[in-house]
Structure formats: structure tokens, C-alpha cells
Backbone as CSV, one residue per row, in Angstrom:
resi,resn,N_x,N_y,N_z,CA_x,CA_y,CA_z,C_x,C_y,C_z
1,UNK,137.645,-18.852,-107.131,136.118,-17.894,-107.933,136.583,-16.617,-107.991
2,UNK,137.744,-16.013,-107.488,138.084,-15.127,-108.270,139.157,-15.199,-109.848
3,UNK,139.649,-16.192,-109.562,140.023,-16.681,-111.046,139.198,-16.822,-112.076
4,UNK,137.954,-17.528,-111.630,136.683,-17.605,-113.190,136.494,-16.356,-113.163
5,UNK,136.347,-15.377,-112.675,136.069,-14.328,-112.432,137.037,-13.304,-113.354
6,UNK,138.027,-13.281,-112.886,139.393,-12.944,-113.258,139.665,-13.756,-115.092
7,UNK,139.346,-14.613,-115.694,138.925,-14.743,-116.584,137.907,-14.594,-117.879
8,UNK,136.778,-14.448,-117.006,136.007,-13.983,-117.628,136.254,-12.285,-118.287
9,UNK,136.560,-11.534,-117.293,137.181,-10.144,-117.849,137.824,-10.358,-118.678
10,UNK,139.474,-11.263,-118.440,140.659,-10.711,-119.595,139.337,-11.142,-120.699
11,UNK,138.736,-12.351,-120.737,138.087,-12.772,-122.538,137.130,-11.620,-122.682
12,UNK,136.695,-11.017,-121.941,135.446,-9.667,-122.058,136.583,-9.318,-122.742
13,UNK,137.640,-8.155,-122.234,138.706,-7.504,-123.009,139.322,-7.440,-124.428
14,UNK,139.581,-8.774,-124.112,140.137,-9.244,-125.352,138.985,-8.943,-126.615
15,UNK,137.791,-9.802,-126.341,136.795,-9.365,-127.461,136.371,-8.387,-127.515
16,UNK,136.585,-7.218,-126.778,136.356,-6.063,-127.250,137.110,-5.227,-127.678
17,UNK,138.580,-5.825,-127.326,139.639,-4.945,-128.404,139.623,-5.755,-129.898
18,UNK,139.301,-6.857,-130.203,139.003,-7.491,-131.644,137.779,-6.901,-131.891
19,UNK,136.767,-6.218,-131.271,135.487,-6.221,-131.764,135.969,-4.624,-132.207
20,UNK,136.622,-4.086,-131.656,137.124,-2.371,-131.949,138.362,-2.584,-133.013
21,UNK,138.907,-2.813,-133.768,139.624,-3.665,-134.406,138.657,-3.826,-135.607
22,UNK,138.049,-4.495,-135.665,136.968,-5.441,-136.752,136.092,-4.500,-137.127
23,UNK,135.573,-3.583,-136.212,134.333,-1.964,-136.872,135.415,-1.144,-137.198
24,UNK,136.842,-1.395,-136.679,137.547,0.034,-138.066,138.485,-0.913,-139.674
25,UNK,138.280,-2.066,-139.606,138.492,-2.555,-140.458,137.082,-2.949,-141.669
26,UNK,135.683,-2.502,-141.108,134.780,-2.092,-141.345,134.059,-1.344,-142.232
27,UNK,134.699,-0.242,-141.569,134.254,1.198,-141.606,136.049,1.192,-142.937
28,UNK,137.179,0.674,-143.069,137.670,1.343,-144.196,137.228,0.602,-144.953
29,UNK,136.698,-0.486,-145.048,135.901,-2.117,-146.391,134.739,-0.728,-146.892
30,UNK,134.328,-0.172,-146.417,133.207,0.241,-146.781,133.466,1.579,-147.706
31,UNK,134.494,2.387,-146.518,134.459,3.388,-147.833,135.744,3.070,-149.329
32,UNK,136.292,1.551,-148.968,137.121,1.191,-150.213,136.335,0.773,-150.797
33,UNK,134.578,0.149,-150.835,133.252,-0.155,-151.717,132.795,1.467,-152.249
34,UNK,132.790,2.143,-151.687,132.494,3.820,-151.837,133.639,4.204,-153.057
35,UNK,134.665,3.821,-152.917,136.008,4.390,-153.567,135.373,3.429,-155.030
36,UNK,135.011,2.640,-154.798,134.495,1.180,-155.965,133.612,1.946,-156.642
37,UNK,132.980,1.943,-156.031,131.447,2.351,-156.693,131.485,3.597,-157.623
38,UNK,132.398,4.164,-157.247,132.334,5.687,-157.514,133.300,5.701,-159.013
39,UNK,133.917,4.743,-158.812,135.064,4.111,-160.659,134.825,3.602,-161.049
40,UNK,133.617,2.765,-160.481,133.068,2.140,-161.453,132.162,3.364,-162.371
41,UNK,131.232,3.936,-161.452,130.590,5.236,-162.440,131.184,5.800,-163.517
42,UNK,132.996,6.433,-162.910,133.432,7.206,-164.023,133.840,5.909,-165.052
43,UNK,134.299,5.032,-164.886,134.335,3.293,-165.917,133.079,3.585,-166.902
44,UNK,131.946,3.878,-166.726,131.131,3.580,-167.241,130.595,4.929,-168.633
45,UNK,131.236,6.097,-167.972,131.155,7.301,-168.632,132.370,7.143,-169.341
46,UNK,133.524,7.042,-169.327,134.645,6.999,-169.854,133.993,5.852,-170.785
47,UNK,133.452,4.467,-170.824,132.870,3.999,-171.400,132.186,4.642,-173.040
48,UNK,130.478,5.199,-172.244,130.857,6.204,-173.241,130.591,6.494,-173.663
49,UNK,131.863,7.949,-173.249,132.407,8.581,-174.515,133.296,7.871,-175.637
50,UNK,134.155,7.155,-174.991,135.086,6.141,-175.721,133.550,5.745,-177.603
51,UNK,132.280,5.579,-176.797,131.443,5.009,-178.038,131.107,5.900,-178.754
52,UNK,130.847,7.341,-177.829,130.440,8.063,-179.139,131.834,8.588,-179.830
53,UNK,132.701,8.517,-179.494,134.004,9.163,-180.199,134.204,8.306,-181.319
54,UNK,133.789,6.854,-181.332,134.331,6.135,-182.334,132.880,6.027,-183.774
55,UNK,132.405,6.702,-183.107,130.993,6.791,-183.963,131.974,7.809,-184.897
56,UNK,131.877,8.762,-184.053,132.336,10.307,-184.472,133.383,9.830,-185.742
57,UNK,134.987,9.106,-185.151,135.882,8.758,-185.847,134.707,7.700,-187.061
58,UNK,134.567,7.142,-186.779,133.843,6.614,-188.427,133.010,7.059,-189.220
59,UNK,132.685,8.200,-188.517,132.397,9.532,-189.480,132.860,10.014,-190.458
60,UNK,133.788,10.384,-189.230,134.851,11.803,-190.623,135.247,10.726,-191.571
61,UNK,135.889,9.521,-190.882,136.788,8.224,-191.812,136.279,8.514,-193.161
62,UNK,134.797,8.056,-193.183,133.493,8.148,-194.105,133.581,8.996,-194.820
63,UNK,133.654,10.261,-194.450,133.629,11.343,-195.287,135.194,12.060,-195.541
64,UNK,135.857,11.138,-195.297,137.511,11.558,-195.922,137.176,10.370,-197.029
65,UNK,136.617,9.397,-196.662,137.175,8.859,-197.976,135.748,9.259,-199.752
66,UNK,135.073,10.027,-198.981,133.717,10.543,-199.904,134.665,11.330,-200.699
67,UNK,135.584,12.137,-199.784,136.322,13.700,-200.136,137.358,12.834,-201.009
68,UNK,138.316,11.782,-200.936,139.027,11.679,-201.782,138.311,10.987,-203.450
69,UNK,136.978,10.147,-203.480,136.420,9.741,-204.187,136.449,11.211,-205.097
70,UNK,135.459,12.752,-204.708,135.579,13.267,-205.427,136.637,13.918,-206.231
71,UNK,138.029,13.917,-205.400,138.870,15.032,-205.655,139.874,13.593,-206.376
72,UNK,139.414,12.264,-206.641,139.922,11.440,-207.520,138.926,11.731,-208.722
73,UNK,137.433,11.731,-208.515,137.112,11.852,-210.236,136.881,13.541,-210.566
74,UNK,137.853,14.616,-210.119,137.947,15.759,-210.602,139.367,15.918,-211.100
75,UNK,140.099,15.063,-210.323,141.666,15.006,-210.991,142.027,14.529,-212.505
76,UNK,142.499,14.607,-213.590,142.971,14.586,-214.740,143.670,12.711,-214.437
77,UNK,143.155,12.296,-214.901,143.937,10.538,-214.942,145.447,10.453,-215.059
78,UNK,146.263,10.651,-214.747,147.709,10.330,-215.381,148.072,9.101,-216.039
79,UNK,147.024,8.135,-215.408,148.142,6.726,-215.838,147.188,6.643,-217.501
80,UNK,146.515,7.197,-218.537,145.715,7.433,-219.519,146.801,8.374,-220.482
81,UNK,148.119,7.867,-220.127,149.122,8.853,-220.976,149.796,8.297,-221.980
């Protein structure tokens, strides 16, 4: 009878130890998930900023092309010599 009690007690100790380790890993997993959500939010903000920057660069490029056209129209043509 004492042997069965000892087996049950040892099994409970093992289960408790495994449960504690599992709880620790789950806590670490929760923190990792939180960090991942923060990084995803940061990535979304960066993506929005990149899209705005792309629009700005396109507008500047169009203005530069327009300025080049104006300069070319005002400059005397050297090819007509």
C-alpha cells in the first residue's frame, strides 16, 4: 500500500514540476506575442510613412520635370546653329 502512495506522490511532484515549467514558458510566450504586436504596429506606421514619402517624391519629381521644361523653353536652342 505504501508503495502506491509513494508512486502517486512522486507522480504528483513530477506533474507539478512540469506544470511550473510550462507556466513559465507560457509567460515568456505571452511577452513575445506582446513584443510582436508592438513591432507589427511600428511596421504599419513605417509603411504609412513610406507611402507618404513616395507620394512626396513623386510630386517633387514632377515639379523638377516641369522646371526643366520651363528652363528648356527659356534657353536659346544651341542645335539651331
